[in-house]
C-alpha positions in Angstrom: 22.3 -12.4 -18.4 24.1 -13.6 -15.2 22.2 -12.0 -12.5 18.6 -11.1 -12.4 17.5 -8.9 -9.5 13.9 -8.9 -8.7 11.8 -6.8 -6.8 8.1 -7.3 -6.5 6.2 -3.8 -6.1 2.8 -2.6 -5.3 2.6 1.3 -5.0 5.6 2.7 -3.1 6.4 5.1 -6.0 8.4 7.2 -3.7 10.8 4.4 -2.7 11.0 3.0 -6.1 12.0 5.9 -7.8 14.7 6.5 -5.3 15.9 2.7 -5.8 15.8 3.4 -9.5 18.4 6.5 -9.1 20.4 4.6 -7.0 20.9 1.5 -9.3 21.5 3.8 -12.2 24.4 5.5 -10.4 26.2 2.1 -10.0 28.8 1.1 -12.3 27.3 -2.6 -13.1 28.2 -5.4 -15.5 26.1 -5.4 -18.7 24.8 -8.8 -17.9 22.8 -7.8 -14.9 19.1 -7.2 -15.3 16.6 -5.8 -13.0 12.6 -7.1 -13.2 10.2 -4.9 -11.3 7.1 -7.2 -11.0 4.0 -4.4 -10.5 1.1 -6.1 -8.9 -1.5 -3.6 -9.9 0.0 -0.2 -8.9 -2.2 2.9 -9.4 -0.4 4.5 -11.2 1.7 1.6 -12.6 5.5 1.9 -12.3 6.8 2.8 -15.8 9.3 5.5 -17.2 12.7 4.6 -15.5 15.9 5.2 -17.3 17.7 2.1 -15.8 19.5 -0.3 -18.0 18.3 -3.7 -18.2 14.9 -3.0 -16.5 12.2 -5.1 -17.3 8.7 -4.2 -15.7 6.0 -6.7 -15.6 2.5 -5.9 -15.0 0.6 -8.8 -13.5 -3.0 -6.8 -12.9 -3.1 -9.1 -9.8 -4.7 -6.2 -7.7 -4.9 -8.0 -4.3 -3.6 -6.5 -1.1 -0.6 -8.9 -0.4 0.8 -10.8 -3.8 4.7 -10.9 -3.0 5.4 -14.7 -3.0 3.2 -15.0 -6.3 5.2 -11.9 -7.9 8.6 -13.1 -7.0 7.8 -16.6 -8.8 6.8 -14.6 -11.8 9.9 -12.6 -11.9 11.9 -15.8 -11.6 9.8 -17.3 -14.5 10.6 -14.0 -16.6 14.1 -14.0 -15.7 17.2 -14.8 -17.8 19.9 -14.7 -15.2 21.8 -18.0 -14.2 21.5 -16.4 -10.4 18.5 -14.4 -8.9 19.0 -11.6 -6.2 15.6 -10.9 -4.4 14.9 -8.2 -2.6 12.2 -5.7 -0.9 11.6 -2.4 -1.8 12.5 -1.3 1.7 16.0 -2.9 1.4 18.8 -1.2 -0.3 21.2 -3.5 -2.3 25.0 -2.1 -2.0 27.0 -2.2 -5.1 29.3 -4.7 -3.1 26.3 -7.3 -2.3 25.3 -6.8 -6.1 28.9 -7.9 -7.4 29.3 -10.4 -4.8 26.0 -12.0 -6.1 27.3 -11.7 -9.7 30.6 -13.6 -8.8 28.8 -16.1 -6.8 28.9 -19.6 -7.7 27.2 -21.4 -4.9 23.4 -22.1 -3.9 22.5 -19.4 -1.8 24.2 -16.1 -0.4 22.5 -14.3 2.7 23.3 -10.5 3.4 23.5 -8.8 7.0 21.4 -5.6 7.0 22.2 -2.2 8.4 19.8 1.0 8.7 20.4 3.6 6.0 17.9 5.7 4.0 18.2 6.6 -0.1 17.6 10.4 -0.4 15.4 11.8 -3.1 18.5 11.8 -5.7 19.1 8.1 -4.7 21.9 8.4 -2.7 22.3 6.5 0.1 23.1 8.0 3.6 23.4 6.7 7.2 23.3 10.5 8.5 22.2 10.8 11.9 19.6 13.4 11.5 18.3 11.8 8.4 17.8 8.7 10.1 16.0 10.3 13.0 13.8 11.9 10.9 12.8 8.8 9.1 11.9 7.4 12.8 15.0 5.4 13.9 15.5 5.0 17.7 18.1 7.4 18.9 19.4 4.5 21.3 20.9 2.7 18.2 23.4 5.4 18.1 25.1 4.7 21.4 24.1 0.8 21.7 26.3 -2.0 20.9 24.5 -3.1 18.1 24.4 0.4 16.7 22.7 0.4 13.0 22.9 -3.4 12.6 19.7 -4.7 11.8 19.7 -8.5 11.7 19.4 -10.9 8.5 16.4 -11.4 6.6 14.8 -14.4 4.6 13.4 -12.1 1.9 16.7 -10.6 0.4 18.9 -13.5 -0.9 20.8 -14.7 -4.1 20.1 -18.0 -5.2 21.1 -20.1 -8.3 17.9 -20.0 -10.5 17.8 -23.8 -10.8 18.1 -24.3 -6.9 14.8 -21.8 -6.7 13.0 -24.0 -9.2 14.0 -27.2 -7.6 12.4 -26.0 -4.3 9.3 -24.9 -6.4 9.3 -21.3 -5.6 6.8 -19.9 -3.1 3.9 -22.0 -2.6 0.6 -20.5 -4.0 -1.6 -21.2 -1.1 0.9 -19.6 1.5 0.6 -16.4 -0.8 -3.0 -15.9 -0.6 -3.8 -14.6 3.0 -3.8 -11.0 1.9 -1.4 -9.9 4.3 2.3 -10.4 5.3 1.8 -13.6 7.6 4.1 -13.5 10.4 3.2 -17.1 11.5 4.5 -20.3 9.7 1.6 -20.0 7.3 3.1 -17.2 5.5 5.1 -17.8 2.0 8.5 -16.8 3.5 8.4 -19.6 6.2 7.4 -22.2 3.8 10.2 -21.3 1.4 12.8 -21.1 3.8 11.9 -24.4 5.5 12.3 -25.9 2.1 15.4 -24.6 1.7 16.6 -25.7 5.0 15.5 -29.6 4.2 17.3 -29.1 1.0 20.2 -27.7 2.4 20.6 -30.6 5.1 19.9 -33.1 2.5 22.8 -32.1 0.2 25.1 -30.4 2.8 24.6 -26.8 1.9 25.1 -23.9 3.8 24.3 -20.4 2.7 27.4 -18.0 2.2 27.4 -14.5 3.8 27.7 -11.4 1.4 28.3 -7.9 1.8 26.3 -5.6 3.9 22.8 -4.4 2.6 20.7 -1.8 4.0 17.0 -1.0 5.2 15.0 1.7 5.8 14.1 2.3 9.4 10.5 1.0 9.1 8.3 -1.3 11.1 10.1 -2.8 14.1 13.2 -0.2 13.4 11.1 2.8 13.8 10.7 4.2 16.9 6.6 4.4 16.0 6.5 1.3 14.3 5.6 3.0 11.4 5.4 1.0 8.2 5.3 3.8 5.7 7.9 6.8 6.8 7.3 9.8 4.8 4.8 8.4 2.5 7.5 6.1 0.4 5.7 2.8 0.9 2.6 1.2 0.1 -0.1 1.3 3.3 -0.8 -2.5 3.8 -1.2 -3.5 7.0 -0.3 -7.1 8.7 -3.9 -7.5 9.1 -5.8 -10.0 6.9 -7.8 -8.6 4.1 -10.2 -10.3 1.8 -8.5 -11.3 -1.4 -10.5 -10.2 -4.7 -10.4 -12.0 -7.8 -7.5 -11.7 -10.4 -8.5 -9.5 -13.4 
C-alpha cells in the first residue's frame, strides 16, 4: 500500500456510515487502504462495503482513546504514508490524492464547513448547513465557510510518525479530549515542531478538506448534531480498565 487512511471511531455510527458511502464513490487507486480503529462501539462497526477497508476492534471501552487508537492504526497499517483524520472531518478526493502523491514529511489541510448527507454526498448548501447549526453570519462574513487548520488531520510519512514515538500513552488516558497542553495532540505536535526545527522541515499545505459544523462551529456549541456523533464531553471521566 502507498497510503493508509486511519480513523479512530467510538460509536458515531451515523457519520461513519456516511463516510463509508462517500469514500466508496471516489475513484481511488488500489493501493490506498482504510483503517477504522473501533474502541468498543456498541454495536461494533461492521458490514461496510468499502474497498481495502480494515476494521480493528480494540475493546478498549474507555471514554476517550483517540491517541491510542491512532497508534494502533499506524501499527496495523501497511502504507508508506499515513493520513490521519477525525470522524467529523471529510477528506476531499483532492486531499487524498495530494497525500497519495506526497513525498515529503508532513502535509496539513485547510478546513471548510460542509456536511455529508445520508447518501454520502458532500454539500455546502446553505439550508443544510443551517439545519446542522451553522451560525448564519458565516454566509456574509469575510471568513465565510473557512474553519482553519487542525492538528488532528495530517498526512505524514509512517517512518516519521514512528520516529516521533506516536502519541504518548500517558497523554491519552485523561478520559476526555484535553484542551490544555496535557492533551495527546499538543504533545505530539510539540514533538513534531522540535523535529521539524532540528531537520529544517516545513509542512506542505494540501487541498481543502471539510468539517461538519459541530462544537465551536455550531451556533449552540452542539458536539452531536443530528445524533451522528458520539456524545462524549470535554469533562474528565474516570477510566475503566481495559478488557
